[in-house]
C-alpha positions in Angstrom: 43.7 -18.7 -5.9 44.9 -15.8 -3.9 46.7 -17.6 -1.0 45.9 -15.2 1.8 45.4 -16.6 5.3 41.6 -15.9 5.0 41.4 -17.7 1.7 43.4 -20.7 2.8 41.4 -21.1 6.0 38.2 -20.9 4.0 39.4 -23.5 1.5 40.3 -25.9 4.3 37.1 -25.3 6.2 39.0 -23.8 9.1 37.7 -21.0 11.4 40.6 -20.5 13.8 44.3 -19.7 13.5 45.0 -22.8 15.7 43.6 -25.1 13.0 45.8 -23.5 10.4 48.8 -23.7 12.8 48.2 -27.4 13.1 47.9 -27.8 9.4 51.2 -26.1 8.9 52.8 -27.7 12.0 53.7 -24.4 13.4 52.6 -22.2 16.4 49.4 -20.2 16.7 51.7 -17.2 17.4 53.4 -17.6 14.0 50.1 -17.8 12.2 48.8 -14.9 14.2 51.6 -12.7 12.7 50.3 -13.3 9.1 47.9 -10.6 8.0 44.5 -12.0 7.0 44.4 -10.3 3.6 48.0 -10.5 2.4 49.6 -13.5 0.7 51.1 -16.1 3.0 54.8 -16.4 3.1 56.0 -18.1 -0.1 57.3 -21.2 1.7 53.9 -21.7 3.4 52.2 -21.4 0.0 54.4 -24.2 -1.4 53.7 -26.3 1.7 50.0 -25.9 1.3 50.3 -27.0 -2.3 52.3 -30.0 -1.3 49.9 -31.0 1.5 46.7 -30.4 -0.4 47.3 -30.2 -4.2 43.6 -30.8 -4.7 42.8 -27.4 -3.1 45.9 -25.5 -4.0 47.2 -26.4 -7.5 50.6 -25.1 -8.5 50.5 -21.8 -10.4 50.5 -22.1 -14.2 53.7 -21.2 -16.1 54.1 -17.4 -16.2 51.9 -16.8 -13.1 53.3 -15.5 -9.9 53.5 -18.0 -7.0 
């Protein structure tokens, strides 16, 4: 999965940045700084995998995170 802000929001069923901010336990302002169509910061990608491994499985060996 391409872990962009748009893709993560869609996978989680979220429509608003505030919902994503709550999921990541951060501010709406922080989430608002993430471009919609670029990968999330690497730490947030790992956090999403830890919080919802059913939706965001770890990358296979040899794949970029």
